[in-house]
N, C-alpha and C positions, 0 to 999 in steps of 0.2 A: 249763761242768763237762761231762765226758764221760758219755755215758749207758753203764750197765752192761747186759750181755746175759748172760741165763741160760738155757743151752739144756738143756732137760729132756727126757732119754731113758730110756724104760723098758728094762729089760736083765732078761735071763732067769736070769742067776746073777751076783749082786752081786760075790762074792769075784773071780771069773774078769775080770769087767769091769773091777774096781779094778787088777788085776794088769796088764791089757792097758793101760789109760790110764797106769799108772805107767811101763810099759815105753816108751810113747811120750814121756816125759820130762815129762808135765804134773805141776804140782804139787798134791799131796794136801791138802785142806783140812780138818782134823778138826773145826773149828768147825761146820760144815753137813753132818757125816756121822754116820750111825748104822747100826742093822741095816737099815734099810730104804732107805737111800740114801748116796750119796757125791759129795762135791763136788771137782771139779778145776779148778785155775786154769790158763787158757789164756794170759791176760795181765791187765794191770791192769783190763781192763774186760769180759774175756769168761770166763765159768765155764760148765763142764760139770756138770750135775746128774744123775747116775744114780739110777734108783730102781728098786726091784723092781716087777714088773708090778701087785701088790697096791698099793702105795703110789701109783703113777703113776695108776691108776684113782680114788684119792681126788681127784685134781684135774680129772676130766672125766668125764662120763656116756658117753662114746664107748669101744667096744673097743679094746685095743691092736691096732695094725695086725700082721698076719703077714707080716713082711717077707720070707718065702720065696715069698708069691704077689704082694705090691704093695710100691712104694716109700712109705715113710712120710715121709721128708725127706732132702733132699741139703744138706749143710753144706759150706762152702768156708771155708778157712783160708788165710791169706796167710802168706808165707814172705819171708824178707830174701834169699833167693839160690836159684838152681836147685839148688846142692847141698843146700841145708836141704830142699828139696821131695824130692829123691831120698832124702835120709836118714830123712825122716819116714815115707816111704812104705815104705822098706827095714825099719824098726823096726815098723811096723805089721804087715808081712808075717810078720816073724820072730815076732811074737806072737801070730799065728793069724789076722790078716785076710785077705781075698782082692782080688783086684782084676780087673776086666774090660775093661781097656784098657791101652794103652801111653803113655808121656809124650807130651804134644804141644807143640811149640814153634812158635808163632805170630810170634815174633820179639818182640812186645811183652809176651807172656805165655808163661811155661811153665808146664804144668800135669801132674798125674797125679791118681790117687785110688785110694782103697782102701774096702772094706765092712768094717765092724768085726764083732766076735763076733755082735752082735744084727741085722746087717743095714742099719745106718745107713750111708748113703753119704756119705764125705767126698771133697770136692775139695782138692786141695792145690796151690797156685799161687804163682808169683812175677811180679809185675808190672814190667817192666824200662822201661817208657815208657808213652805212649799210642797207641791204635791209629789207624790213619789215616794 
């Protein structure tokens, strides 16, 4: 059985973040969503859990990271093709994300990235073979 991964991310404005991840094409899961959080399905085994800062602090005694000053997390997501990498980054940028780099082609891997509305870093990549 495959393990499921739930990525919990604090967000400053839940409705704006819901609109952002909807624009990326991820499926909204109302079963695990309410006024304090929203669940998006990335795949059969990967879920993004967006929570308000107040709700996120219920899960940890630590402060929520100020992503304008520090990197909280870098998340990488695989795509089936180079075109899908470019399309996902384009959707993110159109929905208000930023990027700090250009696409990179290493032969065996093509990648790009974006930073979402709350400063979480996303690597988007396509593996076409093995390095070396």
